[in-house]
FIBA-406880 format. One record per residue: residue in one letter; x, y negated, z negated of N, C-alpha, C in turn. Coordinates in steps of 0.02 Angstrom, whole numbers, always signed. Example, Ala and Ser with C-alpha at 12.3 -4.5 7.8 and 13.67 -1.06 7.14 Angstrom:
BEGIN
{rest->A nxx->+660 nyy->+284 nzz->-390 caxx->+615 cayy->+225 cazz->-390 cxx->+660 cyy->+165 czz->-390}
{rest->S nxx->+642 nyy->+112 nzz->-354 caxx->+684 cayy->+53 cazz->-357 cxx->+645 cyy->-2 czz->-394}
This chain:
BEGIN
{rest->X nxx->+2442 nyy->+4251 nzz->-5902 caxx->+2479 cayy->+4279 cazz->-5857 cxx->+2454 cyy->+4340 czz->-5808}
{rest->X nxx->+2451 nyy->+4318 nzz->-5762 caxx->+2414 cayy->+4408 cazz->-5727 cxx->+2473 cyy->+4411 czz->-5734}
{rest->X nxx->+2494 nyy->+4500 nzz->-5756 caxx->+2553 cayy->+4536 cazz->-5735 cxx->+2535 cyy->+4608 czz->-5696}
{rest->X nxx->+2574 nyy->+4607 nzz->-5646 caxx->+2569 cayy->+4668 cazz->-5578 cxx->+2608 cyy->+4723 czz->-5624}
{rest->X nxx->+2619 nyy->+4762 nzz->-5647 caxx->+2621 cayy->+4830 cazz->-5647 cxx->+2640 cyy->+4883 czz->-5600}
{rest->X nxx->+2678 nyy->+4919 nzz->-5600 caxx->+2675 cayy->+4959 cazz->-5543 cxx->+2713 cyy->+5042 czz->-5588}
{rest->X nxx->+2667 nyy->+5054 nzz->-5583 caxx->+2680 cayy->+5128 cazz->-5629 cxx->+2665 cyy->+5179 czz->-5585}
{rest->X nxx->+2671 nyy->+5264 nzz->-5643 caxx->+2644 cayy->+5312 cazz->-5583 cxx->+2542 cyy->+5351 czz->-5619}
{rest->X nxx->+2540 nyy->+5370 nzz->-5575 caxx->+2461 cayy->+5397 cazz->-5604 cxx->+2478 cyy->+5490 czz->-5631}
{rest->X nxx->+2546 nyy->+5475 nzz->-5639 caxx->+2544 cayy->+5551 cazz->-5657 cxx->+2523 cyy->+5576 czz->-5738}
{rest->X nxx->+2527 nyy->+5611 nzz->-5770 caxx->+2506 cayy->+5638 cazz->-5827 cxx->+2594 cyy->+5646 czz->-5853}
{rest->X nxx->+2601 nyy->+5603 nzz->-5892 caxx->+2681 cayy->+5627 cazz->-5919 cxx->+2666 cyy->+5621 czz->-5982}
{rest->X nxx->+2751 nyy->+5630 nzz->-6014 caxx->+2725 cayy->+5652 cazz->-6097 cxx->+2766 cyy->+5592 czz->-6128}
{rest->X nxx->+2772 nyy->+5608 nzz->-6191 caxx->+2768 cayy->+5561 cazz->-6257 cxx->+2823 cyy->+5493 czz->-6233}
{rest->X nxx->+2876 nyy->+5550 nzz->-6224 caxx->+2933 cayy->+5461 cazz->-6210 cxx->+2926 cyy->+5438 czz->-6171}
{rest->X nxx->+2862 nyy->+5406 nzz->-6121 caxx->+2848 cayy->+5369 cazz->-6062 cxx->+2789 cyy->+5364 czz->-6084}
{rest->X nxx->+2746 nyy->+5397 nzz->-6106 caxx->+2675 cayy->+5369 cazz->-6120 cxx->+2693 cyy->+5322 czz->-6184}
{rest->X nxx->+2716 nyy->+5332 nzz->-6259 caxx->+2698 cayy->+5294 cazz->-6311 cxx->+2753 cyy->+5226 czz->-6284}
{rest->X nxx->+2785 nyy->+5227 nzz->-6265 caxx->+2821 cayy->+5163 cazz->-6251 cxx->+2777 cyy->+5113 czz->-6209}
{rest->X nxx->+2742 nyy->+5159 nzz->-6142 caxx->+2672 cayy->+5137 cazz->-6116 cxx->+2624 cyy->+5109 czz->-6134}
{rest->X nxx->+2598 nyy->+5134 nzz->-6185 caxx->+2550 cayy->+5114 cazz->-6224 cxx->+2567 cyy->+5056 czz->-6290}
{rest->X nxx->+2627 nyy->+5045 nzz->-6294 caxx->+2645 cayy->+4976 cazz->-6343 cxx->+2667 cyy->+4949 czz->-6288}
{rest->X nxx->+2675 nyy->+4939 nzz->-6246 caxx->+2688 cayy->+4870 cazz->-6193 cxx->+2624 cyy->+4849 czz->-6165}
{rest->X nxx->+2580 nyy->+4902 nzz->-6176 caxx->+2520 cayy->+4859 cazz->-6150 cxx->+2465 cyy->+4853 czz->-6201}
{rest->X nxx->+2466 nyy->+4869 nzz->-6251 caxx->+2449 cayy->+4846 cazz->-6303 cxx->+2448 cyy->+4764 czz->-6335}
{rest->X nxx->+2542 nyy->+4726 nzz->-6305 caxx->+2572 cayy->+4669 cazz->-6310 cxx->+2537 cyy->+4629 czz->-6259}
{rest->X nxx->+2526 nyy->+4656 nzz->-6196 caxx->+2499 cayy->+4638 cazz->-6158 cxx->+2435 cyy->+4599 czz->-6184}
{rest->X nxx->+2394 nyy->+4627 nzz->-6167 caxx->+2324 cayy->+4640 cazz->-6224 cxx->+2318 cyy->+4598 czz->-6259}
{rest->X nxx->+2364 nyy->+4606 nzz->-6316 caxx->+2327 cayy->+4552 cazz->-6360 cxx->+2379 cyy->+4490 czz->-6349}
{rest->X nxx->+2448 nyy->+4464 nzz->-6320 caxx->+2452 cayy->+4418 cazz->-6287 cxx->+2405 cyy->+4396 czz->-6230}
{rest->X nxx->+2355 nyy->+4402 nzz->-6252 caxx->+2261 cayy->+4360 cazz->-6178 cxx->+2299 cyy->+4380 czz->-6102}
{rest->X nxx->+2352 nyy->+4424 nzz->-6081 caxx->+2374 cayy->+4417 cazz->-6014 cxx->+2321 cyy->+4473 czz->-5986}
{rest->X nxx->+2323 nyy->+4452 nzz->-5919 caxx->+2280 cayy->+4499 cazz->-5877 cxx->+2328 cyy->+4572 czz->-5846}
{rest->X nxx->+2322 nyy->+4640 nzz->-5850 caxx->+2337 cayy->+4684 cazz->-5810 cxx->+2312 cyy->+4671 czz->-5742}
{rest->X nxx->+2344 nyy->+4672 nzz->-5692 caxx->+2367 cayy->+4706 cazz->-5607 cxx->+2387 cyy->+4743 czz->-5611}
{rest->X nxx->+2343 nyy->+4797 nzz->-5593 caxx->+2381 cayy->+4874 cazz->-5558 cxx->+2335 cyy->+4890 czz->-5511}
{rest->X nxx->+2368 nyy->+4953 nzz->-5479 caxx->+2327 cayy->+4987 cazz->-5450 cxx->+2283 cyy->+5025 czz->-5438}
{rest->X nxx->+2242 nyy->+5027 nzz->-5507 caxx->+2175 cayy->+5058 cazz->-5514 cxx->+2161 cyy->+5104 czz->-5541}
{rest->X nxx->+2219 nyy->+5153 nzz->-5554 caxx->+2175 cayy->+5224 cazz->-5560 cxx->+2168 cyy->+5218 czz->-5621}
{rest->X nxx->+2113 nyy->+5264 nzz->-5650 caxx->+2088 cayy->+5314 cazz->-5681 cxx->+2155 cyy->+5376 czz->-5711}
{rest->X nxx->+2195 nyy->+5362 nzz->-5679 caxx->+2221 cayy->+5449 cazz->-5711 cxx->+2288 cyy->+5430 czz->-5738}
{rest->X nxx->+2320 nyy->+5472 nzz->-5771 caxx->+2389 cayy->+5446 cazz->-5797 cxx->+2405 cyy->+5414 czz->-5836}
{rest->X nxx->+2483 nyy->+5381 nzz->-5824 caxx->+2516 cayy->+5335 cazz->-5856 cxx->+2482 cyy->+5258 czz->-5824}
{rest->X nxx->+2426 nyy->+5265 nzz->-5789 caxx->+2392 cayy->+5205 cazz->-5748 cxx->+2342 cyy->+5224 czz->-5807}
{rest->X nxx->+2325 nyy->+5270 nzz->-5817 caxx->+2272 cayy->+5238 cazz->-5869 cxx->+2306 cyy->+5230 czz->-5939}
{rest->X nxx->+2316 nyy->+5276 nzz->-5960 caxx->+2351 cayy->+5239 cazz->-6021 cxx->+2376 cyy->+5160 czz->-6017}
{rest->X nxx->+2392 nyy->+5144 nzz->-5989 caxx->+2406 cayy->+5059 cazz->-5998 cxx->+2358 cyy->+5012 czz->-5975}
{rest->X nxx->+2315 nyy->+5059 nzz->-5942 caxx->+2246 cayy->+5011 cazz->-5957 cxx->+2210 cyy->+5018 czz->-6020}
{rest->X nxx->+2190 nyy->+5073 nzz->-6028 caxx->+2163 cayy->+5083 cazz->-6098 cxx->+2207 cyy->+5039 czz->-6150}
{rest->X nxx->+2264 nyy->+5038 nzz->-6152 caxx->+2290 cayy->+4989 cazz->-6207 cxx->+2289 cyy->+4921 czz->-6202}
{rest->X nxx->+2285 nyy->+4892 nzz->-6147 caxx->+2266 cayy->+4822 cazz->-6111 cxx->+2203 cyy->+4806 czz->-6144}
{rest->X nxx->+2162 nyy->+4846 nzz->-6100 caxx->+2083 cayy->+4833 cazz->-6139 cxx->+2050 cyy->+4829 czz->-6181}
{rest->X nxx->+2093 nyy->+4887 nzz->-6241 caxx->+2097 cayy->+4901 cazz->-6295 cxx->+2092 cyy->+4833 czz->-6333}
{rest->X nxx->+2148 nyy->+4774 nzz->-6302 caxx->+2159 cayy->+4746 cazz->-6362 cxx->+2161 cyy->+4661 czz->-6334}
{rest->X nxx->+2108 nyy->+4685 nzz->-6288 caxx->+2080 cayy->+4625 cazz->-6274 cxx->+2112 cyy->+4572 czz->-6199}
{rest->X nxx->+2138 nyy->+4625 nzz->-6179 caxx->+2174 cayy->+4590 cazz->-6110 cxx->+2100 cyy->+4629 czz->-6057}
{rest->X nxx->+2116 nyy->+4581 nzz->-6011 caxx->+2069 cayy->+4583 cazz->-5939 cxx->+2148 cyy->+4643 czz->-5896}
{rest->X nxx->+2074 nyy->+4679 nzz->-5848 caxx->+2095 cayy->+4726 cazz->-5801 cxx->+2081 cyy->+4706 czz->-5720}
{rest->X nxx->+2135 nyy->+4699 nzz->-5677 caxx->+2123 cayy->+4678 cazz->-5608 cxx->+2142 cyy->+4751 czz->-5569}
{rest->X nxx->+2111 nyy->+4790 nzz->-5543 caxx->+2143 cayy->+4842 cazz->-5502 cxx->+2143 cyy->+4843 czz->-5441}
{rest->X nxx->+2172 nyy->+4877 nzz->-5402 caxx->+2187 cayy->+4854 cazz->-5322 cxx->+2203 cyy->+4932 czz->-5315}
{rest->X nxx->+2158 nyy->+4974 nzz->-5294 caxx->+2141 cayy->+5015 cazz->-5285 cxx->+2149 cyy->+5028 czz->-5179}
{rest->X nxx->+2144 nyy->+5104 nzz->-5160 caxx->+2176 cayy->+5105 cazz->-5090 cxx->+2108 cyy->+5151 czz->-5053}
{rest->X nxx->+2084 nyy->+5154 nzz->-5018 caxx->+2018 cayy->+5187 cazz->-4960 cxx->+2030 cyy->+5271 czz->-5018}
{rest->X nxx->+2083 nyy->+5296 nzz->-4997 caxx->+2107 cayy->+5359 cazz->-4982 cxx->+2102 cyy->+5383 czz->-5093}
{rest->X nxx->+2103 nyy->+5334 nzz->-5112 caxx->+2101 cayy->+5350 cazz->-5194 cxx->+2061 cyy->+5320 czz->-5231}
{rest->X nxx->+2032 nyy->+5272 nzz->-5190 caxx->+1977 cayy->+5250 cazz->-5232 cxx->+1916 cyy->+5298 czz->-5241}
{rest->X nxx->+1902 nyy->+5381 nzz->-5253 caxx->+1887 cayy->+5402 cazz->-5320 cxx->+1909 cyy->+5404 czz->-5380}
{rest->X nxx->+1970 nyy->+5402 nzz->-5374 caxx->+2001 cayy->+5365 cazz->-5457 cxx->+2001 cyy->+5306 czz->-5471}
{rest->X nxx->+1973 nyy->+5254 nzz->-5457 caxx->+1987 cayy->+5190 cazz->-5481 cxx->+1955 cyy->+5211 czz->-5541}
{rest->X nxx->+1977 nyy->+5145 nzz->-5560 caxx->+1922 cayy->+5141 cazz->-5652 cxx->+1860 cyy->+5107 czz->-5624}
{rest->X nxx->+1807 nyy->+5162 nzz->-5660 caxx->+1753 cayy->+5139 cazz->-5667 cxx->+1754 cyy->+5055 czz->-5694}
{rest->X nxx->+1753 nyy->+5042 nzz->-5754 caxx->+1743 cayy->+4988 cazz->-5801 cxx->+1796 cyy->+4909 czz->-5814}
{rest->X nxx->+1831 nyy->+4941 nzz->-5754 caxx->+1902 cayy->+4847 cazz->-5724 cxx->+1855 cyy->+4794 czz->-5737}
{rest->X nxx->+1867 nyy->+4759 nzz->-5761 caxx->+1856 cayy->+4669 cazz->-5759 cxx->+1831 cyy->+4652 czz->-5668}
{rest->X nxx->+1891 nyy->+4691 nzz->-5607 caxx->+1896 cayy->+4686 cazz->-5560 cxx->+1924 cyy->+4734 czz->-5522}
{rest->X nxx->+1891 nyy->+4765 nzz->-5469 caxx->+1935 cayy->+4834 cazz->-5418 cxx->+1931 cyy->+4797 czz->-5356}
{rest->X nxx->+1964 nyy->+4793 nzz->-5329 caxx->+1969 cayy->+4768 cazz->-5249 cxx->+1982 cyy->+4848 czz->-5212}
{rest->X nxx->+1968 nyy->+4863 nzz->-5156 caxx->+1995 cayy->+4927 cazz->-5122 cxx->+2013 cyy->+4905 czz->-5071}
{rest->X nxx->+2049 nyy->+4892 nzz->-5064 caxx->+2123 cayy->+4912 cazz->-5016 cxx->+2114 cyy->+4944 czz->-4935}
{rest->X nxx->+2130 nyy->+4935 nzz->-4878 caxx->+2117 cayy->+4984 cazz->-4807 cxx->+2163 cyy->+5038 czz->-4834}
{rest->X nxx->+2247 nyy->+4993 nzz->-4846 caxx->+2317 cayy->+5045 cazz->-4845 cxx->+2365 cyy->+5020 czz->-4906}
{rest->X nxx->+2391 nyy->+5058 nzz->-4904 caxx->+2450 cayy->+5049 cazz->-4955 cxx->+2498 cyy->+4972 czz->-4934}
{rest->X nxx->+2504 nyy->+4960 nzz->-4871 caxx->+2532 cayy->+4907 cazz->-4885 cxx->+2472 cyy->+4844 czz->-4904}
{rest->X nxx->+2442 nyy->+4842 nzz->-4881 caxx->+2375 cayy->+4805 cazz->-4887 cxx->+2366 cyy->+4782 czz->-4991}
{rest->X nxx->+2396 nyy->+4858 nzz->-4992 caxx->+2360 cayy->+4862 cazz->-5070 cxx->+2424 cyy->+4797 czz->-5107}
{rest->X nxx->+2498 nyy->+4834 nzz->-5091 caxx->+2544 cayy->+4795 cazz->-5119 cxx->+2568 cyy->+4708 czz->-5098}
{rest->X nxx->+2503 nyy->+4684 nzz->-5054 caxx->+2528 cayy->+4628 cazz->-5048 cxx->+2472 cyy->+4586 czz->-5082}
{rest->X nxx->+2418 nyy->+4635 nzz->-5087 caxx->+2360 cayy->+4603 cazz->-5132 cxx->+2368 cyy->+4589 czz->-5222}
{rest->X nxx->+2421 nyy->+4640 nzz->-5238 caxx->+2433 cayy->+4661 cazz->-5310 cxx->+2495 cyy->+4584 czz->-5325}
{rest->X nxx->+2536 nyy->+4595 nzz->-5270 caxx->+2580 cayy->+4526 cazz->-5282 cxx->+2575 cyy->+4462 czz->-5267}
{rest->X nxx->+2500 nyy->+4459 nzz->-5227 caxx->+2451 cayy->+4408 cazz->-5211 cxx->+2442 cyy->+4365 czz->-5290}
{rest->X nxx->+2407 nyy->+4426 nzz->-5330 caxx->+2369 cayy->+4435 cazz->-5372 cxx->+2381 cyy->+4411 czz->-5435}
{rest->X nxx->+2460 nyy->+4450 nzz->-5431 caxx->+2510 cayy->+4421 cazz->-5513 cxx->+2547 cyy->+4353 czz->-5506}
{rest->X nxx->+2569 nyy->+4339 nzz->-5572 caxx->+2607 cayy->+4274 cazz->-5590 cxx->+2700 cyy->+4323 czz->-5606}
{rest->X nxx->+2693 nyy->+4398 nzz->-5595 caxx->+2760 cayy->+4441 cazz->-5629 cxx->+2735 cyy->+4512 czz->-5615}
{rest->X nxx->+2786 nyy->+4521 nzz->-5632 caxx->+2804 cayy->+4598 cazz->-5595 cxx->+2832 cyy->+4639 czz->-5648}
{rest->X nxx->+2802 nyy->+4672 nzz->-5675 caxx->+2845 cayy->+4736 cazz->-5700 cxx->+2833 cyy->+4813 czz->-5689}
{rest->X nxx->+2918 nyy->+4846 nzz->-5652 caxx->+2900 cayy->+4911 cazz->-5636 cxx->+2910 cyy->+4957 czz->-5708}
{rest->X nxx->+2877 nyy->+5014 nzz->-5690 caxx->+2873 cayy->+5020 cazz->-5779 cxx->+2898 cyy->+5112 czz->-5732}
{rest->X nxx->+2903 nyy->+5168 nzz->-5759 caxx->+2921 cayy->+5218 cazz->-5725 cxx->+2890 cyy->+5275 czz->-5685}
{rest->X nxx->+2891 nyy->+5277 nzz->-5634 caxx->+2859 cayy->+5308 cazz->-5587 cxx->+2910 cyy->+5348 czz->-5515}
{rest->X nxx->+2856 nyy->+5368 nzz->-5476 caxx->+2899 cayy->+5426 cazz->-5412 cxx->+2900 cyy->+5403 czz->-5357}
{rest->X nxx->+2900 nyy->+5403 nzz->-5308 caxx->+2895 cayy->+5363 cazz->-5213 cxx->+2883 cyy->+5324 czz->-5227}
{rest->X nxx->+2807 nyy->+5322 nzz->-5247 caxx->+2747 cayy->+5253 cazz->-5227 cxx->+2800 cyy->+5203 czz->-5254}
{rest->X nxx->+2805 nyy->+5231 nzz->-5326 caxx->+2855 cayy->+5147 cazz->-5392 cxx->+2905 cyy->+5142 czz->-5360}
{rest->X nxx->+2952 nyy->+5157 nzz->-5327 caxx->+3009 cayy->+5149 cazz->-5299 cxx->+2967 cyy->+5104 czz->-5252}
{rest->X nxx->+2941 nyy->+5133 nzz->-5180 caxx->+2935 cayy->+5084 cazz->-5131 cxx->+2918 cyy->+5024 czz->-5142}
{rest->X nxx->+2853 nyy->+4985 nzz->-5185 caxx->+2834 cayy->+4946 cazz->-5216 cxx->+2905 cyy->+4912 czz->-5255}
{rest->X nxx->+2933 nyy->+4943 nzz->-5305 caxx->+3008 cayy->+4909 cazz->-5326 cxx->+3036 cyy->+4865 czz->-5255}
{rest->X nxx->+3037 nyy->+4930 nzz->-5223 caxx->+3119 cayy->+4919 cazz->-5184 cxx->+3088 cyy->+4841 czz->-5102}
{rest->X nxx->+3009 nyy->+4857 nzz->-5115 caxx->+2971 cayy->+4801 cazz->-5068 cxx->+2994 cyy->+4717 czz->-5109}
{rest->X nxx->+2974 nyy->+4731 nzz->-5152 caxx->+2959 cayy->+4695 cazz->-5206 cxx->+3015 cyy->+4650 czz->-5234}
{rest->X nxx->+3050 nyy->+4676 nzz->-5224 caxx->+3131 cayy->+4654 cazz->-5229 cxx->+3144 cyy->+4637 czz->-5171}
{rest->X nxx->+3136 nyy->+4659 nzz->-5116 caxx->+3167 cayy->+4638 cazz->-5033 cxx->+3135 cyy->+4545 czz->-5002}
{rest->X nxx->+3072 nyy->+4550 nzz->-5038 caxx->+3039 cayy->+4481 cazz->-5025 cxx->+3070 cyy->+4414 czz->-5077}
{rest->X nxx->+3100 nyy->+4450 nzz->-5117 caxx->+3109 cayy->+4413 cazz->-5176 cxx->+3174 cyy->+4391 czz->-5145}
{rest->X nxx->+3228 nyy->+4444 nzz->-5139 caxx->+3289 cayy->+4405 cazz->-5091 cxx->+3269 cyy->+4350 czz->-5047}
{rest->X nxx->+3211 nyy->+4391 nzz->-4987 caxx->+3237 cayy->+4356 cazz->-4950 cxx->+3176 cyy->+4274 czz->-4949}
{rest->X nxx->+3169 nyy->+4235 nzz->-5018 caxx->+3116 cayy->+4195 cazz->-5059 cxx->+3068 cyy->+4203 czz->-5026}
{rest->X nxx->+3042 nyy->+4261 nzz->-5008 caxx->+2945 cayy->+4281 cazz->-4990 cxx->+2911 cyy->+4252 czz->-5065}
{rest->X nxx->+2940 nyy->+4275 nzz->-5107 caxx->+2912 cayy->+4259 cazz->-5193 cxx->+2993 cyy->+4239 czz->-5230}
{rest->X nxx->+2964 nyy->+4202 nzz->-5293 caxx->+2991 cayy->+4189 cazz->-5340 cxx->+2976 cyy->+4214 czz->-5388}
{rest->X nxx->+2943 nyy->+4242 nzz->-5400 caxx->+2900 cayy->+4279 cazz->-5478 cxx->+2952 cyy->+4318 czz->-5509}
{rest->X nxx->+2948 nyy->+4302 nzz->-5595 caxx->+3001 cayy->+4353 cazz->-5610 cxx->+3000 cyy->+4416 czz->-5591}
{rest->X nxx->+3035 nyy->+4489 nzz->-5620 caxx->+3031 cayy->+4541 cazz->-5605 cxx->+3060 cyy->+4589 czz->-5631}
{rest->X nxx->+3023 nyy->+4629 nzz->-5692 caxx->+3055 cayy->+4667 cazz->-5746 cxx->+3070 cyy->+4732 czz->-5746}
{rest->X nxx->+3123 nyy->+4776 nzz->-5705 caxx->+3133 cayy->+4833 cazz->-5722 cxx->+3115 cyy->+4872 czz->-5814}
{rest->X nxx->+3071 nyy->+4913 nzz->-5819 caxx->+3086 cayy->+4928 cazz->-5884 cxx->+3111 cyy->+4993 czz->-5892}
{rest->X nxx->+3153 nyy->+5001 nzz->-5913 caxx->+3206 cayy->+5042 cazz->-5926 cxx->+3199 cyy->+5095 czz->-5981}
{rest->X nxx->+3137 nyy->+5146 nzz->-5982 caxx->+3101 cayy->+5182 cazz->-6039 cxx->+3131 cyy->+5234 czz->-6026}
{rest->X nxx->+3165 nyy->+5234 nzz->-6099 caxx->+3206 cayy->+5325 cazz->-6118 cxx->+3266 cyy->+5330 czz->-6021}
{rest->X nxx->+3294 nyy->+5261 nzz->-6014 caxx->+3347 cayy->+5252 cazz->-5973 cxx->+3317 cyy->+5285 czz->-5918}
{rest->X nxx->+3266 nyy->+5292 nzz->-5888 caxx->+3228 cayy->+5304 cazz->-5820 cxx->+3268 cyy->+5273 czz->-5759}
{rest->X nxx->+3265 nyy->+5196 nzz->-5757 caxx->+3307 cayy->+5161 cazz->-5700 cxx->+3384 cyy->+5165 czz->-5718}
{rest->X nxx->+3431 nyy->+5207 nzz->-5783 caxx->+3519 cayy->+5202 cazz->-5769 cxx->+3527 cyy->+5215 czz->-5726}
{rest->X nxx->+3502 nyy->+5245 nzz->-5668 caxx->+3533 cayy->+5257 cazz->-5606 cxx->+3533 cyy->+5209 czz->-5562}
{rest->X nxx->+3454 nyy->+5192 nzz->-5537 caxx->+3455 cayy->+5125 cazz->-5509 cxx->+3484 cyy->+5080 czz->-5518}
{rest->X nxx->+3502 nyy->+5050 nzz->-5575 caxx->+3531 cayy->+4992 cazz->-5602 cxx->+3594 cyy->+5013 czz->-5580}
{rest->X nxx->+3648 nyy->+5065 nzz->-5594 caxx->+3716 cayy->+5091 cazz->-5576 cxx->+3712 cyy->+5047 czz->-5461}
{rest->X nxx->+3657 nyy->+5081 nzz->-5443 caxx->+3666 cayy->+5071 cazz->-5370 cxx->+3648 cyy->+5012 czz->-5367}
{rest->X nxx->+3603 nyy->+4976 nzz->-5390 caxx->+3598 cayy->+4880 cazz->-5392 cxx->+3661 cyy->+4839 czz->-5405}
{rest->X nxx->+3688 nyy->+4874 nzz->-5452 caxx->+3749 cayy->+4854 cazz->-5476 cxx->+3816 cyy->+4846 czz->-5404}
{rest->X nxx->+3797 nyy->+4913 nzz->-5381 caxx->+3876 cayy->+4933 cazz->-5337 cxx->+3830 cyy->+4904 czz->-5268}
{rest->X nxx->+3777 nyy->+4872 nzz->-5267 caxx->+3740 cayy->+4833 cazz->-5189 cxx->+3788 cyy->+4755 czz->-5197}
{rest->X nxx->+3791 nyy->+4741 nzz->-5260 caxx->+3802 cayy->+4659 cazz->-5280 cxx->+3871 cyy->+4688 czz->-5262}
{rest->X nxx->+3907 nyy->+4727 nzz->-5306 caxx->+3978 cayy->+4729 cazz->-5318 cxx->+3997 cyy->+4720 czz->-5232}
{rest->X nxx->+3973 nyy->+4761 nzz->-5208 caxx->+4005 cayy->+4785 cazz->-5127 cxx->+3956 cyy->+4724 czz->-5060}
{rest->X nxx->+3937 nyy->+4671 nzz->-5096 caxx->+3917 cayy->+4617 cazz->-5054 cxx->+3871 cyy->+4630 czz->-5009}
{rest->X nxx->+3815 nyy->+4693 nzz->-5040 caxx->+3764 cayy->+4704 cazz->-5001 cxx->+3701 cyy->+4628 czz->-5005}
{rest->X nxx->+3692 nyy->+4609 nzz->-5075 caxx->+3643 cayy->+4563 cazz->-5111 cxx->+3659 cyy->+4508 czz->-5088}
{rest->X nxx->+3629 nyy->+4451 nzz->-5072 caxx->+3654 cayy->+4386 cazz->-5043 cxx->+3649 cyy->+4346 czz->-5101}
{rest->X nxx->+3617 nyy->+4381 nzz->-5166 caxx->+3615 cayy->+4319 cazz->-5218 cxx->+3638 cyy->+4373 czz->-5279}
{rest->X nxx->+3650 nyy->+4355 nzz->-5327 caxx->+3679 cayy->+4386 cazz->-5371 cxx->+3608 cyy->+4441 czz->-5421}
{rest->X nxx->+3612 nyy->+4485 nzz->-5429 caxx->+3569 cayy->+4539 cazz->-5479 cxx->+3531 cyy->+4520 czz->-5515}
{rest->X nxx->+3547 nyy->+4473 nzz->-5560 caxx->+3504 cayy->+4440 cazz->-5611 cxx->+3481 cyy->+4411 czz->-5600}
{rest->X nxx->+3478 nyy->+4371 nzz->-5518 caxx->+3428 cayy->+4321 cazz->-5517 cxx->+3361 cyy->+4380 czz->-5450}
{rest->X nxx->+3373 nyy->+4416 nzz->-5439 caxx->+3305 cayy->+4494 cazz->-5417 cxx->+3270 cyy->+4505 czz->-5494}
{rest->X nxx->+3305 nyy->+4532 nzz->-5519 caxx->+3290 cayy->+4578 cazz->-5584 cxx->+3309 cyy->+4583 czz->-5653}
{rest->X nxx->+3260 nyy->+4581 nzz->-5691 caxx->+3291 cayy->+4601 cazz->-5779 cxx->+3285 cyy->+4666 czz->-5780}
{rest->X nxx->+3321 nyy->+4712 nzz->-5801 caxx->+3323 cayy->+4761 cazz->-5839 cxx->+3301 cyy->+4762 czz->-5908}
{rest->X nxx->+3254 nyy->+4788 nzz->-5935 caxx->+3214 cayy->+4795 cazz->-6005 cxx->+3210 cyy->+4862 czz->-6023}
{rest->X nxx->+3250 nyy->+4845 nzz->-6069 caxx->+3254 cayy->+4914 cazz->-6144 cxx->+3179 cyy->+4941 czz->-6159}
{rest->X nxx->+3165 nyy->+4888 nzz->-6167 caxx->+3068 cayy->+4922 cazz->-6197 cxx->+3017 cyy->+4835 czz->-6195}
{rest->X nxx->+2959 nyy->+4867 nzz->-6198 caxx->+2900 cayy->+4823 cazz->-6194 cxx->+2915 cyy->+4751 czz->-6233}
{rest->X nxx->+2947 nyy->+4732 nzz->-6278 caxx->+2936 cayy->+4688 cazz->-6301 cxx->+3012 cyy->+4632 czz->-6280}
{rest->X nxx->+3065 nyy->+4658 nzz->-6251 caxx->+3095 cayy->+4640 cazz->-6215 cxx->+3078 cyy->+4586 czz->-6134}
{rest->X nxx->+3049 nyy->+4657 nzz->-6105 caxx->+3008 cayy->+4651 cazz->-6076 cxx->+2974 cyy->+4587 czz->-6064}
{rest->X nxx->+2907 nyy->+4584 nzz->-6095 caxx->+2859 cayy->+4533 cazz->-6119 cxx->+2899 cyy->+4466 czz->-6130}
{rest->X nxx->+2934 nyy->+4474 nzz->-6169 caxx->+2967 cayy->+4400 cazz->-6193 cxx->+3027 cyy->+4381 czz->-6141}
{rest->X nxx->+3042 nyy->+4393 nzz->-6084 caxx->+3059 cayy->+4372 cazz->-6027 cxx->+3033 cyy->+4366 czz->-5987}
{rest->X nxx->+2956 nyy->+4384 nzz->-5963 caxx->+2901 cayy->+4350 cazz->-5950 cxx->+2880 cyy->+4310 czz->-5956}
{rest->X nxx->+2860 nyy->+4296 nzz->-6019 caxx->+2838 cayy->+4258 cazz->-6063 cxx->+2886 cyy->+4171 czz->-6041}
{rest->X nxx->+2959 nyy->+4165 nzz->-6062 caxx->+3007 cayy->+4145 cazz->-6055 cxx->+3014 cyy->+4114 czz->-5984}
{rest->X nxx->+3004 nyy->+4162 nzz->-5924 caxx->+3006 cayy->+4119 cazz->-5876 cxx->+2952 cyy->+4103 czz->-5833}
{rest->X nxx->+2902 nyy->+4099 nzz->-5892 caxx->+2848 cayy->+4063 cazz->-5876 cxx->+2830 cyy->+3988 czz->-5911}
{rest->X nxx->+2862 nyy->+4003 nzz->-5952 caxx->+2888 cayy->+3945 cazz->-6004 cxx->+2824 cyy->+3948 czz->-6070}
{rest->X nxx->+2801 nyy->+3989 nzz->-6090 caxx->+2754 cayy->+4009 cazz->-6124 cxx->+2771 cyy->+4032 czz->-6198}
{rest->X nxx->+2843 nyy->+4028 nzz->-6210 caxx->+2879 cayy->+4021 cazz->-6268 cxx->+2928 cyy->+3961 czz->-6300}
């Protein structure tokens, strides 16, 4: 399965890198392909290293202004013109989406993917990997949106919140009929 992972390229501490590495190793051992922003820095590098070290493939989609940070030994690397094209290519190449910890770029990617799913533009499973409770506030906000009628379908139809990589991958494989 081609699994798109949206995440930070920042250097982060162990409470984020250790679970990210564990999830990446699960992907690689499972024979999955990582589809990601292509960076060879920070958490993006940690995940790419883990997938590659355990036998998974790497498909990167970078963007022109970040191409200098692109991973040189990815199995495939595409350079998009801008961030909008990058997001579209990432979604196109993926069978499923996992949103890991990140900043405003990751949040932008997450909300666009969920908005497209809400409008039926894709039906791919989406997981928010809630490492160390990072997305607790966002989950609360989404629940409020659902409770107050802002979502036209149940929140559980849009996104699955996973506490760890094992739960995230199990959900994705079950959604794809691989279990």
